[in-house]
N, CA and C atoms of all chains as a GROMACS GRO file, in nm:
protein
  606
    1MET      N    1   0.088  -0.128   0.010
    1MET     CA    2  -0.005  -0.002  -0.008
    1MET      C    3   0.074   0.132   0.001
    2THR      N    4   0.056   0.224  -0.056
    2THR     CA    5   0.125   0.343  -0.086
    2THR      C    6   0.075   0.453   0.041
    3VAL      N    7   0.185   0.511   0.105
    3VAL     CA    8   0.141   0.612   0.184
    3VAL      C    9   0.160   0.757   0.121
    4SER      N   10   0.065   0.860   0.144
    4SER     CA   11   0.076   0.986   0.107
    4SER      C   12   0.065   1.094   0.224
    5TYR      N   13   0.049   1.042   0.336
    5TYR     CA   14   0.043   1.135   0.449
    5TYR      C   15   0.116   1.058   0.567
    6GLY      N   16   0.180   1.141   0.647
    6GLY     CA   17   0.267   1.070   0.748
    6GLY      C   18   0.340   1.168   0.840
    7PHE      N   19   0.384   1.149   0.961
    7PHE     CA   20   0.465   1.214   1.026
    7PHE      C   21   0.535   1.158   1.126
    8HIS      N   22   0.643   1.224   1.206
    8HIS     CA   23   0.712   1.162   1.312
    8HIS      C   24   0.679   1.241   1.435
    9ALA      N   25   0.639   1.176   1.536
    9ALA     CA   26   0.601   1.262   1.654
    9ALA      C   27   0.696   1.188   1.799
   10THR      N   28   0.750   1.300   1.842
   10THR     CA   29   0.824   1.238   1.979
   10THR      C   30   0.749   1.303   2.098
   11MET      N   31   0.738   1.231   2.182
   11MET     CA   32   0.671   1.239   2.321
   11MET      C   33   0.770   1.211   2.433
   12THR      N   34   0.749   1.298   2.537
   12THR     CA   35   0.802   1.284   2.662
   12THR      C   36   0.702   1.231   2.766
   13ALA      N   37   0.710   1.106   2.819
   13ALA     CA   38   0.637   1.048   2.923
   13ALA      C   39   0.647   1.129   3.052
   14GLN      N   40   0.533   1.130   3.124
   14GLN     CA   41   0.576   1.171   3.266
   14GLN      C   42   0.669   1.083   3.334
   15PRO      N   43   0.739   1.163   3.422
   15PRO     CA   44   0.872   1.061   3.464
   15PRO      C   45   0.861   0.949   3.507
   16GLY      N   46   0.912   0.832   3.458
   16GLY     CA   47   0.896   0.689   3.481
   16GLY      C   48   0.787   0.616   3.401
   17ARG      N   49   0.716   0.693   3.320
   17ARG     CA   50   0.588   0.633   3.263
   17ARG      C   51   0.629   0.604   3.129
   18GLY      N   52   0.736   0.592   3.073
   18GLY     CA   53   0.772   0.549   2.947
   18GLY      C   54   0.728   0.420   2.881
   19ASP      N   55   0.719   0.319   2.981
   19ASP     CA   56   0.677   0.186   2.952
   19ASP      C   57   0.545   0.187   2.941
   20GLU      N   58   0.458   0.271   3.010
   20GLU     CA   59   0.335   0.275   2.990
   20GLU      C   60   0.294   0.343   2.864
   21LEU      N   61   0.358   0.444   2.836
   21LEU     CA   62   0.335   0.524   2.710
   21LEU      C   63   0.366   0.443   2.598
   22VAL      N   64   0.457   0.357   2.592
   22VAL     CA   65   0.488   0.268   2.482
   22VAL      C   66   0.373   0.159   2.473
   23GLY      N   67   0.315   0.103   2.580
   23GLY     CA   68   0.232   0.001   2.585
   23GLY      C   69   0.091   0.066   2.546
   24PHE      N   70   0.078   0.202   2.583
   24PHE     CA   71  -0.047   0.264   2.536
   24PHE      C   72  -0.053   0.268   2.367
   25LEU      N   73   0.064   0.319   2.315
   25LEU     CA   74   0.084   0.332   2.160
   25LEU      C   75   0.062   0.225   2.107
   26LEU      N   76   0.124   0.098   2.146
   26LEU     CA   77   0.129  -0.030   2.088
   26LEU      C   78  -0.007  -0.095   2.081
   27ALA      N   79  -0.097  -0.045   2.173
   27ALA     CA   80  -0.246  -0.092   2.174
   27ALA      C   81  -0.335   0.003   2.103
   28SER      N   82  -0.286   0.086   2.031
   28SER     CA   83  -0.368   0.184   1.960
   28SER      C   84  -0.432   0.124   1.836
   29PRO      N   85  -0.570   0.147   1.807
   29PRO     CA   86  -0.658   0.093   1.704
   29PRO      C   87  -0.596   0.125   1.584
   30SER      N   88  -0.492   0.249   1.576
   30SER     CA   89  -0.426   0.264   1.443
   30SER      C   90  -0.360   0.148   1.393
   31LEU      N   91  -0.300   0.053   1.472
   31LEU     CA   92  -0.242  -0.057   1.416
   31LEU      C   93  -0.308  -0.158   1.342
   32ALA      N   94  -0.454  -0.158   1.368
   32ALA     CA   95  -0.538  -0.251   1.291
   32ALA      C   96  -0.602  -0.186   1.177
   33HIS      N   97  -0.573  -0.059   1.187
   33HIS     CA   98  -0.666   0.026   1.074
   33HIS      C   99  -0.613  -0.002   0.922
   34GLU      N  100  -0.694  -0.014   0.829
   34GLU     CA  101  -0.653  -0.062   0.705
   34GLU      C  102  -0.598   0.055   0.636
   35ASP      N  103  -0.605   0.176   0.666
   35ASP     CA  104  -0.544   0.288   0.591
   35ASP      C  105  -0.407   0.329   0.677
   36CYS      N  106  -0.385   0.269   0.780
   36CYS     CA  107  -0.267   0.319   0.863
   36CYS      C  108  -0.163   0.189   0.830
   37VAL      N  109  -0.088   0.255   0.704
   37VAL     CA  110   0.018   0.127   0.670
   37VAL      C  111   0.146   0.139   0.754
   38VAL      N  112   0.191   0.255   0.822
   38VAL     CA  113   0.305   0.248   0.911
   38VAL      C  114   0.259   0.304   1.043
   39PHE      N  115   0.301   0.240   1.150
   39PHE     CA  116   0.272   0.271   1.289
   39PHE      C  117   0.406   0.211   1.360
   40LEU      N  118   0.506   0.283   1.363
   40LEU     CA  119   0.628   0.229   1.427
   40LEU      C  120   0.664   0.304   1.558
   41VAL      N  121   0.670   0.242   1.663
   41VAL     CA  122   0.686   0.302   1.793
   41VAL      C  123   0.835   0.270   1.825
   42GLY      N  124   0.909   0.388   1.857
   42GLY     CA  125   1.054   0.383   1.888
   42GLY      C  126   1.080   0.458   2.033
   43ARG      N  127   1.192   0.436   2.087
   43ARG     CA  128   1.239   0.483   2.208
   43ARG      C  129   1.374   0.532   2.214
   44SER      N  130   1.404   0.639   2.298
   44SER     CA  131   1.537   0.689   2.299
   44SER      C  132   1.602   0.578   2.385
   45ALA      N  133   1.738   0.557   2.362
   45ALA     CA  134   1.830   0.451   2.434
   45ALA      C  135   1.866   0.526   2.562
   46ALA      N  136   1.894   0.648   2.549
   46ALA     CA  137   1.943   0.736   2.660
   46ALA      C  138   1.824   0.760   2.758
   47ASP      N  139   1.711   0.786   2.724
   47ASP     CA  140   1.603   0.834   2.815
   47ASP      C  141   1.499   0.774   2.782
   48PRO      N  142   1.463   0.663   2.882
   48PRO     CA  143   1.342   0.567   2.842
   48PRO      C  144   1.207   0.653   2.843
   49ASP      N  145   1.195   0.763   2.887
   49ASP     CA  146   1.086   0.826   2.887
   49ASP      C  147   1.044   0.922   2.751
   50VAL      N  148   1.142   0.899   2.660
   50VAL     CA  149   1.123   0.972   2.541
   50VAL      C  150   1.101   0.878   2.439
   51VAL      N  151   0.977   0.885   2.390
   51VAL     CA  152   0.893   0.776   2.300
   51VAL      C  153   0.879   0.844   2.163
   52HIS      N  154   0.891   0.772   2.052
   52HIS     CA  155   0.870   0.812   1.922
   52HIS      C  156   0.762   0.737   1.859
   53VAL      N  157   0.705   0.795   1.757
   53VAL     CA  158   0.606   0.722   1.672
   53VAL      C  159   0.602   0.783   1.540
   54THR      N  160   0.616   0.680   1.446
   54THR     CA  161   0.626   0.741   1.291
   54THR      C  162   0.501   0.672   1.259
   55GLU      N  163   0.401   0.742   1.193
   55GLU     CA  164   0.286   0.724   1.109
   55GLU      C  165   0.287   0.734   0.980
   56GLY      N  166   0.220   0.643   0.892
   56GLY     CA  167   0.187   0.658   0.758
   56GLY      C  168   0.075   0.609   0.705
   57TRP      N  169  -0.005   0.703   0.652
   57TRP     CA  170  -0.144   0.668   0.602
   57TRP      C  171  -0.178   0.682   0.474
   58THR      N  172  -0.276   0.616   0.427
   58THR     CA  173  -0.295   0.625   0.261
   58THR      C  174  -0.313   0.745   0.232
   59SER      N  175  -0.382   0.836   0.311
   59SER     CA  176  -0.414   0.965   0.277
   59SER      C  177  -0.450   1.061   0.400
   60GLU      N  178  -0.417   1.185   0.390
   60GLU     CA  179  -0.433   1.279   0.501
   60GLU      C  180  -0.598   1.284   0.532
   61GLU      N  181  -0.659   1.249   0.444
   61GLU     CA  182  -0.812   1.243   0.485
   61GLU      C  183  -0.839   1.122   0.556
   62THR      N  184  -0.789   0.994   0.541
   62THR     CA  185  -0.810   0.868   0.604
   62THR      C  186  -0.768   0.900   0.749
   63HIS      N  187  -0.656   0.968   0.762
   63HIS     CA  188  -0.599   1.000   0.899
   63HIS      C  189  -0.686   1.067   0.980
   64HIS      N  190  -0.729   1.186   0.915
   64HIS     CA  191  -0.817   1.287   0.984
   64HIS      C  192  -0.954   1.248   1.015
   65ARG      N  193  -1.001   1.144   0.926
   65ARG     CA  194  -1.132   1.068   0.951
   65ARG      C  195  -1.121   0.981   1.069
   66PHE      N  196  -1.021   0.918   1.078
   66PHE     CA  197  -0.996   0.835   1.196
   66PHE      C  198  -0.988   0.906   1.330
   67PHE      N  199  -0.906   1.021   1.314
   67PHE     CA  200  -0.872   1.108   1.414
   67PHE      C  201  -0.993   1.171   1.485
   68ALA      N  202  -1.092   1.181   1.402
   68ALA     CA  203  -1.207   1.271   1.422
   68ALA      C  204  -1.308   1.174   1.507
   69THR      N  205  -1.295   1.044   1.517
   69THR     CA  206  -1.379   0.934   1.564
   69THR      C  207  -1.363   0.958   1.730
   70ALA      N  208  -1.493   0.928   1.784
   70ALA     CA  209  -1.504   0.920   1.932
   70ALA      C  210  -1.404   0.838   1.993
   71GLU      N  211  -1.366   0.730   1.923
   71GLU     CA  212  -1.255   0.624   1.980
   71GLU      C  213  -1.124   0.715   1.975
   72ALA      N  214  -1.093   0.765   1.890
   72ALA     CA  215  -0.974   0.824   1.869
   72ALA      C  216  -0.945   0.949   1.966
   73GLN      N  217  -1.050   1.024   1.967
   73GLN     CA  218  -1.064   1.131   2.056
   73GLN      C  219  -1.065   1.088   2.208
   74GLY      N  220  -1.100   0.972   2.237
   74GLY     CA  221  -1.100   0.914   2.372
   74GLY      C  222  -0.962   0.891   2.404
   75LEU      N  223  -0.883   0.830   2.300
   75LEU     CA  224  -0.749   0.788   2.306
   75LEU      C  225  -0.657   0.910   2.345
   76VAL      N  226  -0.686   1.030   2.265
   76VAL     CA  227  -0.622   1.136   2.278
   76VAL      C  228  -0.640   1.210   2.428
   77ALA      N  229  -0.753   1.201   2.468
   77ALA     CA  230  -0.780   1.234   2.610
   77ALA      C  231  -0.714   1.153   2.706
   78ARG      N  232  -0.687   1.026   2.702
   78ARG     CA  233  -0.616   0.926   2.781
   78ARG      C  234  -0.462   0.947   2.775
   79LEU      N  235  -0.436   0.975   2.672
   79LEU     CA  236  -0.273   0.996   2.627
   79LEU      C  237  -0.243   1.128   2.713
   80GLN      N  238  -0.311   1.224   2.712
   80GLN     CA  239  -0.280   1.368   2.774
   80GLN      C  240  -0.194   1.348   2.909
   81PRO      N  241  -0.273   1.282   3.005
   81PRO     CA  242  -0.203   1.286   3.128
   81PRO      C  243  -0.060   1.203   3.131
   82LEU      N  244  -0.043   1.122   3.030
   82LEU     CA  245   0.085   1.016   3.008
   82LEU      C  246   0.195   1.102   2.981
   83ILE      N  247   0.182   1.204   2.898
   83ILE     CA  248   0.298   1.287   2.855
   83ILE      C  249   0.305   1.424   2.925
   84ALA      N  250   0.426   1.463   2.911
   84ALA     CA  251   0.465   1.603   2.982
   84ALA      C  252   0.473   1.707   2.836
   85GLY      N  253   0.393   1.794   2.858
   85GLY     CA  254   0.394   1.897   2.731
   85GLY      C  255   0.333   1.839   2.598
   86GLU      N  256   0.345   1.899   2.498
   86GLU     CA  257   0.299   1.866   2.360
   86GLU      C  258   0.386   1.773   2.296
   87PRO      N  259   0.330   1.683   2.214
   87PRO     CA  260   0.426   1.610   2.124
   87PRO      C  261   0.492   1.709   2.016
   88GLU      N  262   0.620   1.651   1.981
   88GLU     CA  263   0.689   1.758   1.893
   88GLU      C  264   0.682   1.648   1.743
   89TYR      N  265   0.651   1.726   1.645
   89TYR     CA  266   0.603   1.685   1.531
   89TYR      C  267   0.716   1.725   1.413
   90ARG      N  268   0.759   1.621   1.338
   90ARG     CA  269   0.860   1.637   1.258
   90ARG      C  270   0.796   1.591   1.103
   91ASP      N  271   0.847   1.652   0.991
   91ASP     CA  272   0.768   1.636   0.877
   91ASP      C  273   0.867   1.508   0.800
   92GLU      N  274   0.786   1.384   0.826
   92GLU     CA  275   0.858   1.261   0.768
   92GLU      C  276   0.724   1.203   0.731
   93VAL      N  277   0.742   1.157   0.578
   93VAL     CA  278   0.624   1.070   0.548
   93VAL      C  279   0.699   0.927   0.502
   94PRO      N  280   0.662   0.799   0.554
   94PRO     CA  281   0.743   0.678   0.514
   94PRO      C  282   0.697   0.660   0.376
   95VAL      N  283   0.802   0.614   0.306
   95VAL     CA  284   0.805   0.566   0.154
   95VAL      C  285   0.843   0.437   0.122
   96GLY      N  286   0.898   0.369   0.217
   96GLY     CA  287   0.943   0.234   0.174
   96GLY      C  288   1.026   0.175   0.291
   97GLY      N  289   1.044   0.041   0.278
   97GLY     CA  290   1.130  -0.040   0.361
   97GLY      C  291   1.046  -0.136   0.431
   98ARG      N  292   1.077  -0.189   0.546
   98ARG     CA  293   1.015  -0.265   0.614
   98ARG      C  294   1.050  -0.278   0.767
   99ALA      N  295   0.935  -0.321   0.836
   99ALA     CA  296   0.955  -0.359   0.976
   99ALA      C  297   0.900  -0.501   1.021
  100ALA      N  298   0.998  -0.579   1.064
  100ALA     CA  299   0.956  -0.706   1.095
  100ALA      C  300   0.963  -0.723   1.237
  101LEU      N  301   0.893  -0.641   1.314
  101LEU     CA  302   0.875  -0.644   1.476
  101LEU      C  303   0.778  -0.750   1.503
  102MET      N  304   1.113  -1.038   1.598
  102MET     CA  305   1.226  -1.019   1.633
  102MET      C  306   1.246  -0.900   1.730
  103THR      N  307   1.344  -0.904   1.826
  103THR     CA  308   1.348  -0.803   1.914
  103THR      C  309   1.478  -0.711   1.841
  104VAL      N  310   1.448  -0.598   1.890
  104VAL     CA  311   1.550  -0.491   1.848
  104VAL      C  312   1.621  -0.434   1.969
  105SER      N  313   1.744  -0.443   1.964
  105SER     CA  314   1.829  -0.372   2.081
  105SER      C  315   1.916  -0.273   2.047
  106TYR      N  316   1.903  -0.247   1.892
  106TYR     CA  317   1.998  -0.131   1.879
  106TYR      C  318   1.921  -0.068   1.754
  107GLY      N  319   1.950   0.069   1.738
  107GLY     CA  320   1.873   0.143   1.625
  107GLY      C  321   1.926   0.283   1.628
  108PHE      N  322   1.869   0.341   1.527
  108PHE     CA  323   1.882   0.504   1.512
  108PHE      C  324   1.800   0.556   1.428
  109HIS      N  325   1.788   0.670   1.400
  109HIS     CA  326   1.708   0.757   1.313
  109HIS      C  327   1.816   0.856   1.238
  110ALA      N  328   1.808   0.838   1.116
  110ALA     CA  329   1.918   0.924   1.041
  110ALA      C  330   1.857   1.014   0.957
  111THR      N  331   1.893   1.138   0.920
  111THR     CA  332   1.830   1.234   0.826
  111THR      C  333   1.938   1.260   0.734
  112MET      N  334   1.916   1.262   0.626
  112MET     CA  335   2.023   1.311   0.512
  112MET      C  336   1.960   1.409   0.423
  113THR      N  337   2.049   1.491   0.382
  113THR     CA  338   2.003   1.581   0.273
  113THR      C  339   2.052   1.563   0.153
  114ALA      N  340   1.992   1.523   0.030
  114ALA     CA  341   2.043   1.460  -0.099
  114ALA      C  342   2.099   1.614  -0.146
  115GLN      N  343   2.209   1.573  -0.227
  115GLN     CA  344   2.229   1.692  -0.335
  115GLN      C  345   2.104   1.751  -0.411
  116PRO      N  346   2.109   1.885  -0.418
  116PRO     CA  347   1.995   1.938  -0.491
  116PRO      C  348   1.935   1.845  -0.600
  117GLY      N  349   1.804   1.812  -0.593
  117GLY     CA  350   1.727   1.737  -0.685
  117GLY      C  351   1.768   1.597  -0.699
  118ARG      N  352   1.846   1.523  -0.606
  118ARG     CA  353   1.867   1.390  -0.600
  118ARG      C  354   1.796   1.327  -0.495
  119GLY      N  355   1.696   1.373  -0.443
  119GLY     CA  356   1.609   1.303  -0.345
  119GLY      C  357   1.554   1.178  -0.385
  120ASP      N  358   1.497   1.178  -0.521
  120ASP     CA  359   1.449   1.037  -0.544
  120ASP      C  360   1.575   0.926  -0.576
  121GLU      N  361   1.677   0.988  -0.635
  121GLU     CA  362   1.797   0.896  -0.634
  121GLU      C  363   1.850   0.833  -0.492
  122LEU      N  364   1.845   0.914  -0.391
  122LEU     CA  365   1.890   0.881  -0.261
  122LEU      C  366   1.786   0.788  -0.192
  123VAL      N  367   1.658   0.806  -0.227
  123VAL     CA  368   1.551   0.717  -0.160
  123VAL      C  369   1.590   0.587  -0.228
  124GLY      N  370   1.585   0.578  -0.373
  124GLY     CA  371   1.599   0.438  -0.456
  124GLY      C  372   1.738   0.391  -0.391
  125PHE      N  373   1.845   0.456  -0.362
  125PHE     CA  374   1.963   0.395  -0.314
  125PHE      C  375   1.954   0.321  -0.207
  126LEU      N  376   1.879   0.385  -0.087
  126LEU     CA  377   1.851   0.324   0.050
  126LEU      C  378   1.766   0.188   0.033
  127LEU      N  379   1.661   0.214  -0.059
  127LEU     CA  380   1.568   0.101  -0.071
  127LEU      C  381   1.630  -0.002  -0.135
  128ALA      N  382   1.757   0.012  -0.200
  128ALA     CA  383   1.822  -0.099  -0.263
  128ALA      C  384   1.935  -0.148  -0.170
  129SER      N  385   1.927  -0.115  -0.046
  129SER     CA  386   2.041  -0.132   0.040
  129SER      C  387   2.016  -0.297   0.098
  130PRO      N  388   2.118  -0.356   0.082
  130PRO     CA  389   2.132  -0.502   0.137
  130PRO      C  390   2.078  -0.507   0.279
  131SER      N  391   2.075  -0.394   0.350
  131SER     CA  392   2.036  -0.416   0.486
  131SER      C  393   1.889  -0.474   0.496
  132LEU      N  394   1.815  -0.428   0.400
  132LEU     CA  395   1.681  -0.463   0.392
  132LEU      C  396   1.647  -0.610   0.385
  133ALA      N  397   1.753  -0.698   0.341
  133ALA     CA  398   1.748  -0.845   0.323
  133ALA      C  399   1.834  -0.903   0.446
  134HIS      N  400   1.886  -0.837   0.519
  134HIS     CA  401   1.993  -0.878   0.619
  134HIS      C  402   1.893  -0.910   0.740
  135GLU      N  403   1.914  -1.056   0.802
  135GLU     CA  404   1.843  -1.135   0.894
  135GLU      C  405   1.831  -1.061   1.035
  136ASP      N  406   1.966  -0.975   1.039
  136ASP     CA  407   1.947  -0.904   1.188
  136ASP      C  408   1.893  -0.769   1.167
  137CYS      N  409   1.868  -0.721   1.048
  137CYS     CA  410   1.800  -0.557   1.028
  137CYS      C  411   1.658  -0.588   1.045
  138VAL      N  412   1.598  -0.585   1.132
  138VAL     CA  413   1.453  -0.595   1.172
  138VAL      C  414   1.381  -0.479   1.118
  139VAL      N  415   1.433  -0.365   1.138
  139VAL     CA  416   1.359  -0.240   1.076
  139VAL      C  417   1.446  -0.157   0.974
  140PHE      N  418   1.392  -0.124   0.872
  140PHE     CA  419   1.467  -0.032   0.784
  140PHE      C  420   1.360   0.049   0.708
  141LEU      N  421   1.309   0.156   0.777
  141LEU     CA  422   1.219   0.239   0.708
  141LEU      C  423   1.267   0.374   0.661
  142VAL      N  424   1.226   0.380   0.529
  142VAL     CA  425   1.298   0.514   0.462
  142VAL      C  426   1.165   0.598   0.449
  143GLY      N  427   1.191   0.725   0.483
  143GLY     CA  428   1.087   0.824   0.490
  143GLY      C  429   1.127   0.961   0.428
  144ARG      N  430   1.053   1.057   0.378
  144ARG     CA  431   1.081   1.167   0.324
  144ARG      C  432   1.015   1.305   0.387
  145SER      N  433   1.067   1.416   0.351
  145SER     CA  434   1.001   1.545   0.415
  145SER      C  435   0.899   1.544   0.272
  146ALA      N  436   0.790   1.605   0.345
  146ALA     CA  437   0.675   1.626   0.252
  146ALA      C  438   0.688   1.763   0.184
  147ALA      N  439   0.776   1.852   0.267
  147ALA     CA  440   0.816   1.992   0.212
  147ALA      C  441   0.922   1.999   0.136
  148ASP      N  442   1.040   1.925   0.165
  148ASP     CA  443   1.146   1.911   0.071
  148ASP      C  444   1.180   1.786   0.033
  149PRO      N  445   1.166   1.747  -0.089
  149PRO     CA  446   1.192   1.616  -0.134
  149PRO      C  447   1.335   1.572  -0.144
  150ASP      N  448   1.431   1.662  -0.083
  150ASP     CA  449   1.569   1.627  -0.085
  150ASP      C  450   1.587   1.572   0.062
  151VAL      N  451   1.506   1.594   0.139
  151VAL     CA  452   1.531   1.558   0.280
  151VAL      C  453   1.479   1.403   0.304
  152VAL      N  454   1.581   1.313   0.334
  152VAL     CA  455   1.533   1.174   0.355
  152VAL      C  456   1.587   1.135   0.473
  153HIS      N  457   1.493   1.038   0.542
  153HIS     CA  458   1.517   0.980   0.651
  153HIS      C  459   1.531   0.817   0.649
  154VAL      N  460   1.612   0.760   0.744
  154VAL     CA  461   1.587   0.617   0.747
  154VAL      C  462   1.597   0.586   0.907
  155THR      N  463   1.491   0.501   0.928
  155THR     CA  464   1.500   0.447   1.087
  155THR      C  465   1.556   0.295   1.078
  156GLU      N  466   1.650   0.281   1.152
  156GLU     CA  467   1.712   0.155   1.138
  156GLU      C  468   1.694   0.089   1.275
  157GLY      N  469   1.656  -0.061   1.286
  157GLY     CA  470   1.652  -0.150   1.391
  157GLY      C  471   1.721  -0.262   1.385
  158TRP      N  472   1.827  -0.313   1.470
  158TRP     CA  473   1.905  -0.415   1.439
  158TRP      C  474   1.880  -0.509   1.587
  159THR      N  475   1.917  -0.655   1.556
  159THR     CA  476   1.910  -0.743   1.684
  159THR      C  477   1.997  -0.703   1.781
  160SER      N  478   2.121  -0.647   1.730
  160SER     CA  479   2.214  -0.590   1.834
  160SER      C  480   2.295  -0.497   1.776
  161GLU      N  481   2.365  -0.441   1.854
  161GLU     CA  482   2.479  -0.314   1.804
  161GLU      C  483   2.581  -0.402   1.725
  162GLU      N  484   2.620  -0.514   1.764
  162GLU     CA  485   2.722  -0.601   1.718
  162GLU      C  486   2.690  -0.649   1.576
  163THR      N  487   2.570  -0.689   1.563
  163THR     CA  488   2.512  -0.742   1.426
  163THR      C  489   2.533  -0.628   1.322
  164HIS      N  490   2.478  -0.491   1.374
  164HIS     CA  491   2.484  -0.402   1.282
  164HIS      C  492   2.641  -0.333   1.261
  165HIS      N  493   2.722  -0.343   1.344
  165HIS     CA  494   2.855  -0.304   1.327
  165HIS      C  495   2.940  -0.408   1.239
  166ARG      N  496   2.911  -0.529   1.266
  166ARG     CA  497   2.973  -0.644   1.185
  166ARG      C  498   2.938  -0.612   1.039
  167PHE      N  499   2.798  -0.593   1.021
  167PHE     CA  500   2.762  -0.575   0.856
  167PHE      C  501   2.822  -0.466   0.818
  168PHE      N  502   2.836  -0.352   0.897
  168PHE     CA  503   2.863  -0.216   0.852
  168PHE      C  504   3.028  -0.230   0.827
  169ALA      N  505   3.091  -0.324   0.885
  169ALA     CA  506   3.244  -0.322   0.853
  169ALA      C  507   3.275  -0.419   0.735
  170THR      N  508   3.161  -0.464   0.666
  170THR     CA  509   3.203  -0.557   0.564
  170THR      C  510   3.249  -0.468   0.407
  171ALA      N  511   3.310  -0.523   0.348
  171ALA     CA  512   3.349  -0.450   0.223
  171ALA      C  513   3.224  -0.406   0.136
  172GLU      N  514   3.102  -0.479   0.139
  172GLU     CA  515   3.006  -0.438   0.076
  172GLU      C  516   2.931  -0.313   0.133
  173ALA      N  517   2.922  -0.321   0.276
  173ALA     CA  518   2.868  -0.202   0.334
  173ALA      C  519   2.970  -0.082   0.328
  174GLN      N  520   3.081  -0.099   0.328
  174GLN     CA  521   3.175   0.027   0.300
  174GLN      C  522   3.172   0.069   0.163
  175GLY      N  523   3.137  -0.016   0.065
  175GLY     CA  524   3.144   0.029  -0.060
  175GLY      C  525   3.002   0.109  -0.093
  176LEU      N  526   2.902   0.073  -0.011
  176LEU     CA  527   2.754   0.147  -0.018
  176LEU      C  528   2.805   0.291   0.057
  177VAL      N  529   2.866   0.297   0.142
  177VAL     CA  530   2.902   0.419   0.203
  177VAL      C  531   2.973   0.514   0.121
  178ALA      N  532   3.070   0.457   0.059
  178ALA     CA  533   3.133   0.540  -0.044
  178ALA      C  534   3.053   0.594  -0.166
  179ARG      N  535   2.965   0.505  -0.209
  179ARG     CA  536   2.870   0.544  -0.301
  179ARG      C  537   2.766   0.650  -0.253
  180LEU      N  538   2.726   0.621  -0.136
  180LEU     CA  539   2.626   0.712  -0.056
  180LEU      C  540   2.675   0.860  -0.045
  181GLN      N  541   2.823   0.871  -0.022
  181GLN     CA  542   2.873   1.016   0.002
  181GLN      C  543   2.836   1.105  -0.115
  182PRO      N  544   2.873   1.100  -0.231
  182PRO     CA  545   2.843   1.194  -0.329
  182PRO      C  546   2.702   1.235  -0.348
  183LEU      N  547   2.590   1.159  -0.298
  183LEU     CA  548   2.462   1.178  -0.327
  183LEU      C  549   2.398   1.271  -0.206
  184ILE      N  550   2.476   1.280  -0.109
  184ILE     CA  551   2.417   1.362  -0.007
  184ILE      C  552   2.516   1.491   0.041
  185ALA      N  553   2.455   1.591   0.095
  185ALA     CA  554   2.509   1.721   0.124
  185ALA      C  555   2.541   1.706   0.265
  186GLY      N  556   2.671   1.723   0.310
  186GLY     CA  557   2.712   1.718   0.447
  186GLY      C  558   2.698   1.578   0.507
  187GLU      N  559   2.691   1.575   0.634
  187GLU     CA  560   2.692   1.446   0.703
  187GLU      C  561   2.531   1.408   0.753
  188PRO      N  562   2.511   1.282   0.753
  188PRO     CA  563   2.371   1.261   0.822
  188PRO      C  564   2.356   1.303   0.965
  189GLU      N  565   2.236   1.337   0.997
  189GLU     CA  566   2.214   1.366   1.149
  189GLU      C  567   2.144   1.267   1.195
  190TYR      N  568   2.211   1.214   1.310
  190TYR     CA  569   2.172   1.081   1.382
  190TYR      C  570   2.079   1.143   1.510
  191ARG      N  571   1.955   1.056   1.527
  191ARG     CA  572   1.884   1.088   1.652
  191ARG      C  573   1.884   0.940   1.722
  192ASP      N  574   1.863   0.950   1.870
  192ASP     CA  575   1.853   0.841   1.951
  192ASP      C  576   1.719   0.793   1.939
  193GLU      N  577   1.706   0.686   1.859
  193GLU     CA  578   1.558   0.622   1.835
  193GLU      C  579   1.581   0.480   1.812
  194VAL      N  580   1.540   0.383   1.898
  194VAL     CA  581   1.550   0.242   1.890
  194VAL      C  582   1.400   0.193   1.867
  195PRO      N  583   1.373   0.140   1.739
  195PRO     CA  584   1.243   0.090   1.708
  195PRO      C  585   1.210  -0.020   1.818
  196VAL      N  586   1.082  -0.018   1.890
  196VAL     CA  587   1.049  -0.117   1.954
  196VAL      C  588   0.909  -0.189   1.935
  197GLY      N  589   0.833  -0.156   1.867
  197GLY     CA  590   0.720  -0.222   1.804
  197GLY      C  591   0.638  -0.152   1.719
  198GLY      N  592   0.527  -0.212   1.654
  198GLY     CA  593   0.443  -0.164   1.565
  198GLY      C  594   0.460  -0.240   1.433
  199ARG      N  595   0.420  -0.150   1.321
  199ARG     CA  596   0.440  -0.227   1.195
  199ARG      C  597   0.438  -0.144   1.086
  200ALA      N  598   0.494  -0.177   0.970
  200ALA     CA  599   0.504  -0.106   0.850
  200ALA      C  600   0.470  -0.216   0.745
  201ALA      N  601   0.356  -0.191   0.651
  201ALA     CA  602   0.296  -0.260   0.570
  201ALA      C  603   0.323  -0.204   0.416
  202LEU      N  604   0.442  -0.144   0.403
  202LEU     CA  605   0.473  -0.102   0.271
  202LEU      C  606   0.506  -0.182   0.163
   0.00000   0.00000   0.00000
């Protein structure tokens, strides 16, 4: 499947809650969504509370439609207390490669 | 497979050679290497010459062993003229998720 929309987000968990944040992200329904082609969670080796997610979607529209659902908005509400400050977004659209996690 | 070593690299292609750099990265033998669990290539939506690669390896040792081979060193030599300056590395180790590219 081709990706035409994506981003790289970096979040800092509340102190000591990095594992919880990673678990939360890996339980995200995005992973099972047919239009979510890439959902890759990463962590800083130096700071276990710094967590990254790279997302790639078939289109901006499919992402935004999912993001507007009550389910997704509920996730955002549950995510907020887990992180310190706002996520930092970077302009990165996945274009190829693989992840055999 | 589990990843215990990884990084996120951002490279800027020589002007107008972003497509060539992406093609070069996607032809990398890392993609077929059994210890390379994640090799995800991404691009900036705003600047087609800015290219990212997120790598995840079973261990630092397997990565370094591959990187020391004549094959890998040949790739590095062929990569240099394609990029402007040095790659920028970020501390990111893939831990989970998927890429169905």
